TORSEPA-125688 format. One line per field, with one value per residue (C-alpha): residue number from 1; residue in three letters; x, y, z. Coordinates in nm, 4 decimals. Each point is the difference from the previous one (the first is absolute). Layout:
BEGIN
i [NUM|...]
aa [Ala|...]
px [X|...]
py [Y|...]
pz [Z|...]
***
This chain:
BEGIN
i [1|2|3|4|5|6|7|8|9|10|11|12|13|14|15|16|17|18|19|20|21|22|23|24|25|26|27|28|29|30|31|32|33|34|35|36|37|38|39|40|41|42|43|44|45|46|47|48|49|50|51|52|53|54|55|56|57|58|59|60|61|62|63|64|65|66|67|68|69|70|71|72|73|74|75|76|77|78|79|80|81|82|83|84|85|86|87|88|89|90|91|92|93|94|95|96|97|98|99|100|101|102|103|104|105|106|107|108|109|110|111|112|113|114|115|116|117|118|119|120|121|122|123|124|125|126|127|128|129|130|131|132|133|134|135|136|137|138|139|140|141|142|143|144|145|146|147|148|149|150|151|152|153|154|155|156|157|158|159|160|161|162|163|164|165|166|167|168|169|170|171|172|173|174|175|176|177|178|179|180|181|182|183|184|185|186|187|188|189|190|191|192|193|194|195|196|197|198|199|200|201|202|203|204|205|206|207|208|209|210|211|212|213|214|215|216|217|218|219|220|221|222|223|224|225|226|227|228|229|230|231|232|233|234|235|236|237|238|239|240|241|242|243|244|245|246|247|248|249|250|251|252|253|254|255|256|257|258|259|260|261|262|263|264|265|266|267|268|269|270|271|272|273|274|275|276|277|278|279|280|281|282|283|284|285|286|287|288|289|290|291|292|293|294|295|296|297|298|299|300|301|302|303|304|305|306|307|308|309|310|311|312|313|314|315|316|317|318|319|320|321|322|323|324|325|326|327|328|329|330|331|332|333|334|335|336|337|338|339|340|341|342|343|344|345|346|347|348|349|350|351|352|353|354|355|356|357|358|359|360|361|362|363|364|365|366|367|368|369|370|371|372|373|374|375|376|377|378|379|380|381|382|383|384|385|386|387|388|389|390|391|392|393|394|395|396|397|398|399|400|401|402|403|404|405|406|407|408|409|410|411|412|413|414|415|416|417|418|419|420|421|422|423|424|425|426|427|428|429|430|431|432|433|434|435|436|437|438|439|440|441|442|443|444|445|446|447|448|449|450|451|452|453|454|455|456|457|458|459|460|461|462|463|464|465|466|467|468|469|470|471|472|473|474|475|476|477|478|479|480|481|482|483|484|485|486|487|488|489|490|491|492|493|494|495|496|497|498|499|500|501|502|503|504|505|506|507|508|509|510|511|512|513|514|515|516|517|518|519|520|521|522|523|524|525|526|527|528|529|530|531|532|533|534|535|536|537|538|539|540|541|542|543|544|545|546|547|548|549|550|551|552|553|554|555|556|557|558|559|560|561|562|563|564|565|566|567|568|569|570|571|572|573|574|575|576|577|578|579|580|581]
aa [Met|Arg|Asn|Val|Leu|Asp|Ile|Asp|Arg|Ser|Ile|Leu|Gly|Gln|Ala|Trp|Arg|Trp|Arg|Ala|Leu|Ala|Asp|Asp|Gln|Arg|Ala|Gly|Phe|Lys|Pro|Asp|Asp|Leu|Val|Thr|Gln|Ile|Leu|Leu|Ser|Arg|Gly|Ala|Thr|Arg|Glu|Ala|Leu|Asp|Asp|His|Arg|Thr|Pro|Ser|Ile|Arg|Ser|Phe|Met|Pro|Asp|Pro|Ser|Ile|Phe|Arg|Asp|Met|Asp|Lys|Gly|Ala|Ala|Arg|Leu|Ala|Asp|Ala|Val|Glu|Ala|Gly|Glu|Lys|Ile|Ala|Ile|Phe|Gly|Asp|Tyr|Asp|Val|Asp|Gly|Ala|Thr|Ser|Ser|Ala|Leu|Leu|Val|Leu|Leu|Leu|Arg|Ala|Leu|Lys|Arg|Asp|Ala|Arg|Val|Tyr|Ile|Pro|Asp|Arg|Leu|Thr|Glu|Gly|Tyr|Gly|Pro|Asn|Ala|Val|Ala|Met|Gln|Leu|Leu|Ala|Ala|Glu|Gly|Ala|Thr|Leu|Ile|Val|Thr|Val|Asp|Cys|Gly|Ala|Gln|Ala|Phe|Glu|Ala|Leu|Ala|Asp|Val|Pro|Val|Asp|Val|Leu|Val|Val|Asp|His|His|Lys|Cys|Ala|Ser|Glu|Leu|Pro|Arg|Ala|His|Ala|Val|Val|Asn|Pro|Asn|Arg|Leu|Asp|Glu|Thr|Asp|Gly|Ala|Ala|His|Gly|His|Leu|Ala|Ala|Val|Gly|Val|Cys|Phe|Leu|Leu|Ala|Ala|Ala|Thr|Val|Arg|Val|Leu|Arg|Thr|Arg|Gly|Tyr|Phe|Thr|Asp|Arg|Ala|Glu|Pro|Lys|Leu|Leu|Asp|Leu|Leu|Asp|Leu|Val|Ala|Leu|Gly|Thr|Val|Ala|Asp|Val|Ala|Gln|Leu|Arg|Gly|Leu|Asn|Arg|Ala|Phe|Val|Ala|Gln|Gly|Leu|Lys|Val|Met|Ala|Ala|Arg|Arg|Asn|Pro|Gly|Ile|Ala|Ala|Leu|Ile|Glu|Ala|Ser|Arg|Leu|Thr|Arg|Ala|Pro|Thr|Ala|Thr|Asp|Leu|Gly|Phe|Ala|Leu|Gly|Pro|Arg|Ile|Asn|Ala|Gly|Gly|Arg|Val|Gly|Leu|Ala|Asp|Leu|Gly|Val|Arg|Leu|Leu|Thr|Thr|Gln|Asp|Ala|Gly|Glu|Ala|Arg|Ala|Ile|Ala|Ala|Glu|Leu|Asp|Arg|Phe|Asn|Glu|Glu|Arg|Arg|Ala|Ile|Glu|Ala|Ile|Val|Gln|Glu|Gly|Ala|Glu|Ala|Asn|Ile|Val|Ala|Asp|Arg|Gly|Val|Val|Val|Val|Ala|Gly|Gln|Gly|Trp|His|Pro|Gly|Val|Ile|Gly|Ile|Val|Ala|Gly|Arg|Leu|Lys|Glu|Lys|Leu|Gly|Arg|Pro|Ala|Ile|Val|Ile|Ala|Leu|Asp|Glu|His|Gly|Val|Gly|Lys|Gly|Ser|Gly|Arg|Ser|Ile|Thr|Gly|Val|Asp|Leu|Gly|Ala|Ala|Ile|Leu|Ala|Ala|Lys|Gly|His|Gly|Leu|Leu|Val|Ala|Gly|Gly|Gly|His|Ala|Met|Ala|Ala|Gly|Leu|Thr|Val|Ala|Ala|Asp|Arg|Ile|Asp|Ala|Leu|Ala|Asp|Phe|Leu|Asp|Glu|Arg|Leu|Ser|Ala|Ala|Val|Ala|Gln|Ala|Thr|Ala|Asn|Arg|Ala|Leu|Leu|Val|Asp|Thr|Val|Leu|Ala|Pro|Gly|Gly|Val|Thr|Pro|Asp|Leu|Val|Gln|Ala|Leu|Glu|Ala|Gly|Gly|Pro|Tyr|Gly|Thr|Gly|Trp|Pro|Ser|Pro|Arg|Val|Ala|Val|Gly|Pro|Val|Arg|Met|Ile|Lys|Val|Asp|Val|Val|Gly|Asn|Gly|His|Val|Arg|Ala|Ile|Val|Ala|Gly|Asp|Asp|Gly|Arg|Ser|Ile|Lys|Ala|Met|Ala|Phe|Arg|Ala|Ala|Asp|Thr|Pro|Leu|Gly|Leu|Ala|Leu|Leu|Ala|Ala|Gly|Pro|Thr|Arg|Arg|Leu|Trp|Leu|Ala|Gly|Arg|Ala|Lys|Leu|Asp|Asp|Trp|Gly|Ser|Arg|Ala|Ala|Ala|Glu|Leu|His|Leu|Asp|Asp|Ala|Ala|Trp|Ala|Asn]
px [6.2617|0.0010|0.3112|-0.0259|-0.0552|0.0693|0.3727|0.1667|0.3518|0.1190|0.3250|0.1519|-0.1417|-0.2771|-0.3766|-0.2043|-0.2536|-0.2549|0.0968|-0.2451|-0.3095|-0.2358|-0.3651|-0.1030|0.2475|-0.1355|-0.3559|-0.1299|0.2157|-0.0324|0.1960|0.1640|0.1270|0.3567|0.1528|-0.2242|0.1053|0.3656|-0.0295|-0.1859|0.2328|0.2995|-0.1359|-0.2290|-0.3195|-0.3365|-0.0340|0.3336|-0.0339|-0.0209|0.3139|0.1877|-0.1224|0.1586|0.2519|0.0624|0.2307|-0.3006|-0.1610|0.3048|0.2479|0.0042|0.0810|0.3828|-0.0138|-0.1071|0.3647|0.2320|0.2508|-0.1664|-0.1036|0.3390|0.1839|-0.2220|0.0435|0.3795|0.0064|-0.2265|0.2366|0.2895|-0.1949|-0.0998|0.3494|0.1749|0.2075|0.2234|-0.1841|0.1626|-0.1820|0.1638|-0.1743|0.0253|0.1389|-0.3077|-0.3106|-0.1902|0.2957|0.0469|-0.3659|-0.0184|0.3043|-0.1299|-0.3414|0.1519|0.2367|-0.2907|-0.2114|0.2747|0.0657|-0.3690|0.0437|0.2944|0.2593|0.2813|0.1158|0.3257|-0.0572|0.2343|-0.0467|0.2532|0.1979|-0.1438|0.3423|0.2201|-0.2490|-0.2861|-0.3550|-0.1142|0.1615|0.3645|0.1848|0.2500|-0.2685|-0.2134|0.2957|0.0894|-0.3479|0.0149|0.3474|-0.1310|-0.2450|-0.3192|-0.2045|-0.2689|0.0542|-0.2949|0.0633|-0.2479|-0.0613|0.2661|0.0986|-0.2346|0.2935|0.2800|0.0823|0.3767|-0.0068|-0.2486|0.1390|0.2267|-0.1358|0.0358|-0.3147|-0.3671|-0.0937|-0.3432|-0.0296|-0.2687|-0.0118|-0.2285|0.2282|-0.0537|0.1034|0.1441|-0.1480|0.2742|0.0063|0.3099|0.0925|-0.1874|-0.2186|-0.2866|-0.0465|-0.2949|-0.0640|-0.3352|0.1853|0.1158|-0.0899|-0.1780|-0.2210|-0.3736|-0.2119|0.2897|0.0712|-0.2920|0.2201|0.3028|-0.0179|0.1024|0.3267|0.2360|-0.1027|-0.3596|0.1126|0.1949|-0.3144|-0.1859|0.2865|-0.0185|-0.3740|0.0520|0.2800|-0.2051|-0.2863|0.2304|0.1316|-0.3548|-0.1031|0.3057|-0.0940|0.2942|-0.2185|-0.1461|0.2113|0.1001|-0.1667|-0.0351|0.1770|-0.2241|0.0575|-0.2112|0.2531|0.2495|-0.2131|0.1875|0.3020|-0.2141|-0.1446|0.3420|0.1586|-0.3005|-0.0185|0.3772|0.0322|-0.2660|-0.2182|-0.3476|-0.2508|-0.2714|-0.1911|0.2131|0.2699|-0.2547|-0.1152|0.3614|0.0640|-0.3332|0.0359|0.3759|-0.0381|-0.2273|0.2641|0.2676|-0.2009|0.0209|0.3838|0.0422|0.3180|0.2792|0.1910|-0.2949|-0.0871|0.3566|-0.0118|-0.3221|0.1655|0.3123|-0.2226|-0.1450|-0.3546|-0.2259|-0.3142|-0.0845|0.1883|-0.1833|0.0772|0.1757|0.2246|0.1025|0.1178|0.1588|0.1116|0.0430|0.0991|0.2874|0.1567|-0.0053|0.1456|0.2752|0.1812|0.0452|0.0701|0.2805|0.0507|-0.0410|-0.2237|-0.1466|-0.0955|-0.3598|-0.0522|0.1735|-0.2306|-0.3177|0.0825|0.1474|-0.2040|0.2204|-0.1478|0.3371|0.1715|-0.2886|0.0368|0.3752|-0.0406|-0.2805|0.2177|0.2844|-0.2333|-0.1244|0.3587|0.0606|-0.3152|0.1352|0.3258|-0.2033|-0.1785|0.3276|0.1433|-0.3250|0.0146|0.3475|-0.1027|-0.3220|0.1947|0.2397|-0.2804|-0.1993|0.3095|0.0281|-0.3578|-0.0464|-0.3173|-0.1282|-0.0011|-0.3211|0.1836|0.2481|0.3260|0.2742|0.3277|0.2720|0.3335|0.0073|-0.3722|-0.1114|-0.1952|-0.2083|-0.1975|-0.0374|-0.3497|-0.1196|0.1564|-0.1560|-0.3378|0.0596|0.0940|-0.3041|-0.2297|0.1635|0.0185|-0.3024|0.2114|0.1573|0.3447|0.3027|0.2932|0.3275|0.2902|0.3334|0.2830|0.3739|-0.0120|-0.2418|-0.3025|-0.3256|-0.2717|-0.3288|-0.3453|-0.3058|-0.3473|-0.2828|-0.3293|-0.3452|-0.0461|0.3697|0.1309|0.3621|0.0637|-0.0898|0.2232|0.2948|-0.0461|-0.0085|0.3212|0.1602|-0.1166|0.1672|0.3329|0.0011|0.0052|0.2043|-0.3101|-0.3407|-0.3606|-0.2904|-0.3659|-0.2078|0.0735|0.3543|0.3074|0.3655|0.2922|0.3726|0.1618|0.3493|0.0856|0.0591|-0.3529|-0.1916|-0.0532|-0.1235|-0.2318|-0.1399|-0.0600|-0.1699|-0.2333|-0.0789|-0.0932|-0.2010|-0.1851|-0.0219|-0.3384|-0.1444|0.1463|-0.1452|-0.3419|0.0112|0.1090|-0.2634|-0.2709|0.1326|-0.2741|-0.0540|-0.2960|-0.2250|-0.2592|-0.1821|0.0069|-0.0170|0.0255|0.2866|-0.2469|-0.0766|0.3546|-0.0523|0.1173|-0.3467|0.0513|0.3409|-0.1492|-0.2818|0.2398|0.2219|-0.2939|0.0719|0.3616|0.2586|0.1294|0.3121|0.1139|-0.2981|-0.2474|0.0799|-0.0769|-0.3003|0.0874|-0.2039|-0.0033|-0.0284|-0.0684|0.0077|0.2533|0.2345|0.3446|0.0246|0.3525|0.2537|0.3551|0.2564|0.0574|0.2017|0.1535|-0.1424|-0.3666|-0.2383|-0.2453|-0.2964|-0.2932|-0.2896|-0.3473|-0.3147|-0.3126|-0.1677|0.2271|0.1768|0.3734|0.2044|0.3639|0.1283|0.3328|0.1878|0.2780|0.3470|-0.1530|0.1997|0.1772|-0.2896|-0.2612|-0.2601|0.2108|0.1197|-0.3576|-0.1130|0.2901|-0.0768|-0.3795|-0.0359|-0.3143|-0.2175|0.0158|-0.2511|0.0848|-0.1580|0.2001|-0.0106|0.1421|-0.0610|-0.1743|0.2130|0.0223|0.2762|0.0481|0.3375|-0.1437|-0.1940|-0.3273|-0.0782|-0.0970|-0.0647|0.2350|0.0419|0.3021|0.0252|0.0318|-0.0777|-0.1554|-0.1713|-0.0705|-0.3644|-0.1856]
py [-5.5282|-0.3694|-0.1921|-0.2692|-0.3351|0.1834|-0.0093|0.2866|-0.1416|-0.2305|-0.1919|0.3203|0.2034|0.1859|0.0158|-0.1164|0.2617|0.0342|0.2332|0.2735|0.0926|0.2712|-0.0928|0.2237|-0.1840|-0.3408|0.0985|-0.0835|-0.2934|-0.3728|-0.1510|-0.2459|0.2739|-0.0319|0.2067|0.2962|-0.0295|-0.0121|0.3112|0.2052|-0.1002|0.1180|0.3470|-0.0186|0.2006|-0.1506|0.2453|-0.1100|-0.3758|-0.0737|0.2053|-0.1918|-0.3404|0.0628|0.2821|0.1760|0.2805|0.2011|-0.0120|0.0945|0.1972|0.3727|0.2794|0.0049|0.3800|-0.0098|-0.0631|0.2950|0.0408|-0.2782|0.2285|0.1713|-0.3342|-0.1456|0.3074|-0.0177|-0.3698|0.0650|0.2781|-0.2453|-0.2598|0.2484|0.1484|-0.3383|0.0955|-0.2541|-0.1178|-0.1812|-0.1927|-0.0387|-0.2766|-0.1767|-0.3548|-0.1661|-0.1362|0.3276|0.1806|-0.2640|-0.0041|0.3810|0.0256|-0.2695|0.1662|0.3285|-0.1809|-0.1872|0.3160|0.1911|-0.2926|0.0047|0.3729|-0.0855|0.1308|-0.1759|0.0580|-0.0577|-0.1837|0.0332|-0.2243|0.0679|-0.2801|-0.0769|-0.0647|0.2707|0.2826|-0.0660|0.1241|0.2919|0.2513|0.0868|0.2981|-0.2084|-0.1986|0.3057|0.1876|-0.3079|-0.0172|0.3693|-0.0426|-0.2847|0.2448|-0.0497|0.3205|-0.1439|-0.2378|-0.1708|-0.1515|-0.2732|-0.1484|0.2328|0.3656|0.1395|0.0527|0.0440|0.3606|-0.0125|-0.2299|0.2209|0.3372|0.0580|-0.2209|0.2036|-0.1445|-0.0271|-0.2672|-0.1513|-0.1698|-0.2708|-0.1534|-0.1121|0.0120|0.2478|0.3561|0.2715|0.3491|0.0991|-0.1650|-0.0831|0.2211|-0.1366|0.1103|-0.1981|-0.2186|-0.2358|-0.1766|-0.0601|0.0206|0.3593|0.1935|0.2625|-0.2540|0.0454|-0.2061|-0.2257|-0.0861|-0.2462|-0.2147|-0.0082|-0.3809|-0.0216|-0.1707|0.1936|-0.2125|0.1150|0.3622|-0.0711|-0.1429|0.3201|0.2022|-0.2172|0.0660|0.3736|0.0077|-0.1862|0.2437|0.2975|-0.1543|-0.0744|0.3636|0.1047|-0.2263|-0.2394|-0.3007|0.1394|-0.2379|-0.2608|-0.2329|0.0882|-0.2251|-0.2597|0.1041|-0.2807|-0.2480|0.1379|-0.0974|-0.3274|0.2104|0.2183|-0.3036|-0.1580|0.3150|0.0816|-0.3403|-0.0451|0.3395|-0.1073|0.2955|0.0073|-0.1706|0.2594|0.1857|0.0640|-0.2461|-0.2841|0.0954|0.0097|-0.3485|-0.1534|0.1214|-0.0496|-0.3682|-0.0393|0.1566|-0.2162|-0.3179|0.0725|0.0041|0.2754|0.1308|-0.2481|0.0772|-0.0606|-0.3173|-0.1257|0.0976|-0.1978|-0.2993|0.0340|0.0096|-0.3379|0.1356|-0.1972|0.2061|0.3673|0.1946|0.1287|0.3034|-0.2349|-0.1239|0.3571|0.0513|-0.3372|-0.1406|0.2669|0.2985|-0.1679|-0.1118|0.3534|0.1250|-0.2597|0.1807|0.3107|-0.1918|-0.2357|0.0439|0.2654|0.2937|0.0518|-0.3627|0.0572|0.2905|-0.1871|-0.2969|0.2078|0.2006|-0.2587|-0.1102|-0.3051|-0.3147|-0.1781|0.2881|0.0163|-0.3690|0.0407|0.3011|-0.1688|-0.3066|0.2212|0.1789|-0.3367|-0.1011|0.3310|-0.0588|-0.3312|0.1727|0.2682|-0.2592|-0.1492|0.3430|0.0972|-0.3050|0.1003|0.3587|-0.1174|-0.2195|0.2830|0.2524|-0.2211|-0.0473|0.3791|0.0841|0.2098|-0.1322|0.3110|0.2376|0.1201|0.0144|-0.2727|0.1485|-0.2489|0.0554|-0.2283|0.0268|-0.1579|-0.0612|0.0231|0.3254|-0.1648|-0.2171|0.2204|0.1143|-0.3592|-0.0884|0.3080|-0.1185|-0.3471|0.1449|0.2268|-0.2942|-0.2220|0.2562|0.2166|0.3175|0.2361|-0.1232|0.1665|-0.2038|0.1838|-0.1326|0.1561|0.0373|0.0165|0.3806|0.0051|0.1010|-0.1892|-0.0477|-0.0784|-0.1154|-0.0035|-0.1502|0.1088|-0.1237|0.1470|0.3132|0.0924|0.2515|-0.0996|0.2296|0.3124|-0.1140|-0.0504|0.3478|0.1371|-0.1864|0.1519|0.3435|-0.0602|-0.0716|-0.3710|-0.1126|0.0734|-0.0651|-0.1553|-0.0081|-0.2255|-0.0427|-0.1239|-0.3689|0.0038|0.2213|0.0098|0.1810|0.0633|0.0357|0.0224|-0.2987|0.2166|0.1448|-0.3287|-0.0182|0.3597|-0.0803|-0.3011|0.2146|0.2701|-0.2439|-0.1818|0.3248|0.1298|-0.3170|-0.2232|0.1399|-0.0524|-0.3511|-0.0809|0.1250|-0.1897|-0.3148|0.0356|0.0398|-0.2902|-0.2372|-0.2592|0.1043|-0.2828|0.0088|-0.3304|-0.3273|-0.3394|-0.3706|-0.1686|-0.1281|0.3588|0.0610|-0.0952|0.1138|0.1548|0.2107|0.1155|0.0969|0.1918|0.1886|0.0982|0.1968|0.2666|0.0424|0.0851|-0.0068|0.1451|0.2708|0.2154|-0.2454|-0.3165|-0.3481|-0.1523|-0.1913|-0.2989|-0.1718|-0.3780|-0.2599|-0.1341|-0.2457|-0.2724|-0.0658|-0.3068|0.0563|0.2825|0.0425|0.2579|0.0345|0.2222|0.3123|-0.0369|-0.0284|-0.1919|-0.2224|-0.1527|-0.2208|0.0755|-0.1475|0.1629|-0.1137|-0.0139|-0.2909|0.1972|0.0622|0.2747|0.0947|0.3035|0.1736|0.2355|0.1489|0.0602|-0.0819|-0.2988|0.2059|0.2371|-0.0371|-0.0941|-0.2704|-0.1401|-0.0215|-0.1880|-0.2430|-0.0650|-0.0178|-0.3759|-0.1839|0.0751|0.3756|0.2033|0.3294|0.2784|0.1018|0.3366|0.0781|0.0437|-0.2638|-0.0644|-0.2482|-0.2576|-0.0325|-0.1732|-0.3504|-0.1919|0.1611|0.3302|-0.0186|0.2666|0.0483|0.2493|0.2327|0.0689|0.3369|-0.1162|-0.2735|-0.0245|-0.2839|-0.1087|-0.0709]
pz [1.2438|0.0895|-0.0984|-0.2639|0.1764|0.3301|-0.0786|0.1863|-0.0043|-0.2759|-0.0279|-0.1404|0.2877|-0.1798|0.0054|-0.2968|-0.1024|-0.2741|-0.2778|0.0955|-0.1963|0.1179|0.0399|-0.2898|-0.2225|0.1008|-0.0874|-0.3432|-0.1099|0.0527|0.2896|-0.2397|-0.2334|0.1218|-0.2815|0.0828|0.3632|-0.1044|-0.2165|0.2605|0.2827|-0.2015|-0.0594|-0.3016|0.0269|-0.0846|-0.2895|-0.1488|0.0493|-0.3718|-0.0669|0.2678|-0.1214|-0.3388|0.0527|-0.3298|-0.1049|-0.1213|0.3460|0.2071|-0.2097|0.0760|-0.2410|0.0148|0.0120|0.3660|0.0931|0.0411|-0.2835|-0.2022|-0.2843|0.0054|-0.0062|-0.2725|-0.2180|0.0349|-0.0839|-0.2991|-0.1126|0.0112|-0.1983|-0.2705|-0.0306|0.0025|0.3026|0.1696|0.3106|0.2925|0.2705|0.3401|0.1935|0.3320|0.0106|0.1546|-0.1747|0.0212|-0.1537|-0.2696|-0.1017|0.0100|-0.2262|-0.2330|-0.0262|-0.1183|-0.2385|-0.1596|-0.0112|-0.1796|-0.2307|-0.0980|-0.0670|-0.2290|0.2444|0.1859|0.3554|0.1831|0.3288|0.2964|0.3038|0.2792|0.1568|0.3438|0.1539|-0.1535|-0.0615|0.2383|-0.0278|-0.2112|-0.2347|0.0542|-0.1442|-0.1978|-0.1798|-0.0735|-0.1465|-0.2057|-0.1524|-0.0877|-0.1495|-0.2173|-0.1533|0.1991|0.0092|0.2261|0.2911|0.1683|0.3438|0.0940|0.3449|0.1372|0.0102|0.2660|0.2376|-0.2582|0.0851|-0.0562|-0.3029|-0.1872|0.1083|-0.3002|-0.2788|-0.3222|-0.1660|0.0914|0.2533|0.0663|0.3388|0.0040|0.3451|0.2820|0.3041|0.2819|-0.0802|0.2212|0.0045|-0.2451|-0.3419|-0.2029|-0.2945|-0.3014|-0.2895|0.1576|0.3070|-0.0429|0.3283|0.1750|0.3320|-0.0441|0.3117|-0.2101|-0.1791|0.0460|-0.2401|-0.0934|0.3638|-0.0058|-0.2236|0.2282|0.0032|-0.3685|-0.0834|-0.2254|-0.2979|0.0526|0.0000|-0.3214|-0.1594|0.0832|-0.1497|-0.3125|-0.0293|0.0480|-0.2590|-0.2606|0.0623|-0.0602|-0.3215|-0.1131|0.0426|-0.2007|-0.2918|0.0474|-0.0830|-0.3206|-0.2062|0.2573|0.2520|0.3648|0.2500|0.1623|0.3589|0.1425|-0.1409|0.2540|0.2981|0.0486|0.0981|0.2272|0.1756|0.0528|0.1417|0.2178|0.1685|0.0315|0.1697|0.2544|-0.0949|0.1505|-0.2286|0.0405|-0.2697|-0.3045|0.1045|0.0122|-0.3476|-0.1211|0.1349|-0.1042|-0.3589|-0.0077|0.0874|-0.3028|-0.2244|0.1599|-0.0614|-0.3737|0.0272|-0.2592|0.1637|-0.0899|0.3192|0.2290|-0.1920|0.0526|0.3666|0.0489|-0.1650|0.2169|0.3078|-0.0986|-0.0165|-0.2316|0.0613|-0.0223|0.2725|0.3049|0.2154|0.2429|-0.2816|-0.0811|0.3566|0.0678|-0.3368|-0.2690|0.2141|0.1884|-0.3255|-0.1417|0.3280|-0.0041|-0.2799|0.2111|0.3196|-0.0996|-0.3727|-0.2668|0.0868|-0.3480|-0.0698|0.1051|-0.2391|-0.2816|0.0562|0.0103|-0.3143|-0.2351|-0.3004|-0.0606|0.1558|0.0011|0.1780|0.2468|0.0880|0.0495|0.2305|0.1944|0.0535|0.1231|0.2415|0.1235|0.0808|0.1758|0.2021|0.1266|0.0988|0.1756|0.2101|0.1208|0.0864|0.1707|0.2284|0.1211|0.0738|0.1650|0.2405|0.0873|0.0442|0.2361|0.2157|0.0497|0.1015|0.3133|0.1607|0.1810|-0.2965|-0.1596|-0.3315|-0.0900|-0.1312|-0.0877|-0.1849|-0.1270|-0.1748|-0.3426|-0.0293|-0.3607|-0.0523|-0.2679|0.2413|0.3088|-0.0968|-0.0266|0.3350|0.1610|-0.1257|0.1440|0.3400|-0.0023|-0.0692|0.2600|0.2808|-0.0715|0.0218|-0.2539|-0.0977|-0.1588|-0.1296|-0.0700|-0.2067|0.0989|-0.2488|0.0652|0.0222|0.2931|-0.2066|0.0349|-0.2599|0.1716|-0.0991|0.2248|0.0016|0.2290|0.1415|-0.0541|0.2068|0.0240|-0.2563|-0.0466|-0.2979|0.1983|0.2866|-0.2353|-0.1450|0.3562|0.0840|-0.3062|0.1132|0.3374|-0.1684|0.0773|-0.3636|-0.3076|-0.2100|0.0437|-0.1075|-0.0854|0.0798|0.2932|-0.0411|-0.1405|0.0071|-0.0969|0.1595|0.0059|0.3413|0.1481|0.2179|0.3056|-0.0270|-0.0061|0.3756|0.0045|-0.2915|0.1869|0.3103|-0.2071|-0.1765|0.3226|0.1723|-0.2954|-0.0960|0.3090|0.1052|-0.3474|-0.0127|0.3432|-0.1056|-0.3274|0.1822|0.2725|-0.2613|-0.2042|-0.1000|-0.2672|-0.2145|-0.1183|-0.2767|0.0566|0.1984|-0.1708|0.0685|-0.1888|-0.2585|-0.0941|-0.1244|-0.3638|-0.3436|-0.0489|0.3145|-0.1231|-0.3344|0.1695|0.2267|-0.2915|-0.1421|0.2631|-0.1151|-0.0979|0.3566|0.1539|0.2369|0.1018|-0.1524|0.1934|-0.1215|0.1809|0.3141|0.1123|0.3383|-0.0255|0.2627|0.2494|-0.1399|0.1175|-0.1388|-0.2243|-0.1258|0.0323|-0.1244|-0.1124|-0.3742|-0.2283|0.1474|0.3519|-0.1020|0.2273|-0.1849|0.1792|-0.0867|0.2326|0.0400|0.1357|0.1775|-0.3401|-0.0936|-0.2728|-0.0150|-0.1640|-0.0367|0.1890|-0.0636|0.2319|-0.2105|0.1527|0.3380|0.1273|0.2692|0.0802|0.2771|-0.2619|-0.1595|0.3314|0.1281|-0.3102|0.0257|0.3680|-0.0265|-0.0319|-0.1133|0.3041|0.0491|-0.1981|-0.1717|-0.1942|-0.3060|-0.1799|-0.3400|-0.3708|-0.2102|-0.3062|-0.2839|0.0143|-0.3752|-0.0022|0.0007|-0.2597|0.1108|0.1663|0.3656|0.2595|0.2942|0.2813|0.0207|0.3713|0.1717|0.3539|0.2130|0.3374|0.2376|0.0020|0.3231]
***
């Protein structure tokens, strides 16, 4: 296939290619129907175009019973509701865990039942169920414990729990399952029909459990004299957890996010309303806002503050309390940014250049920000990255992020199987681990040997996919609005990318936290603003700063609205650039 604009090597060293459409897909729609092209090129079939234009829960939600143990888990939860048992929820400390926990709390509250929530401390307890906490919950009187966004690998912690446990998770499973009354996880190795939904975040799995539980209670006559919970009102939580966990926005997940954003715009949940206010958003949130504004603030509680703040915020009915918690999370988020910058600097100083997988470790690094730093390294270097924080006892807590085509979660499980890790697990694009300091070099060697070929192939095939080419005058608010009709966008359903040019630099400078801002003009006489975020010290940013007013470039990125000024204008958020002939 011919490269876009004949660009085979851009400033970032990649070809620009058209996002492929087969000839039979192109037939039958107008060339100017850009939204149809966007939908088809992201995997929609012609027969399902209408469903993908307006993704609804009705169109994409499966019968929850297709998942193994779902009926068993729903029946046990319904038993506990009917009998008034004491239910405990053990959740993870990230956004997916917080929203999963909050969803079940609000479900049970609507069923006139309360739940005890336990969120482990990231620093002192680490990820997932631990024996001490599980025994504590049982000793407090819980007769049913539900673990959410964790538990798939908690063999020791769940081995001797004296009460029933439901594991609701989405992380990769081993062939053996932990001891539990039910393990609901689309990524169980023995899943068949449910495996098609392996991209669900834990909060999506919890929503399906909620639907299954309400159905069981309905058949038992529980709602004869009381109202059923309005499950669709919980979709704001599902959307937030799904986007923040970087789950693929395909099928059901797109429906969750599309409908959840509508619920969120109504601001019925006091905690989410306060979070939107603390994020300084004056309009309805978008999927991008969930990932870059709301999600990080929820995460900040677990990273540098109090692990249960996120759940408390999302479940409170008191608007004043919600505003106070949101303000506290906002302060924690600012602290997190400062800590992150320190760890980022230390991590970059320890990179070994010839490794297929970047593995860096440091004494005293804050474990709460290593996942963010790993993501930054992955984006900057184009390779999987693992960042490990070592404590004074010689134990490292690590977090990794991967690139498309390289299954990091499977590699971490393999490393655990080879005795290189104390603990570890995850999914294709992200993983966590615990490792002894004296095993880090062996771990790096193992991952390099196992994944270097896949990394090399992924890197060799790396290309920037473009949806359309425009002159600068074509980048308008109307274009942005038209493109948004193909959303919501995110991982697995990428935002449309436009190539713009050729352009000349009118003005360029560095603003904010290393962002490069440029005003460029095209042959059509129109000018637009282009932003390259956190790019001042990258090849892209350096090229823009050095371009001068005479050299011509092609720019590629996402057309967005700049709505911070007095009037909305369109601008280009840059992914790459290439010199024009």
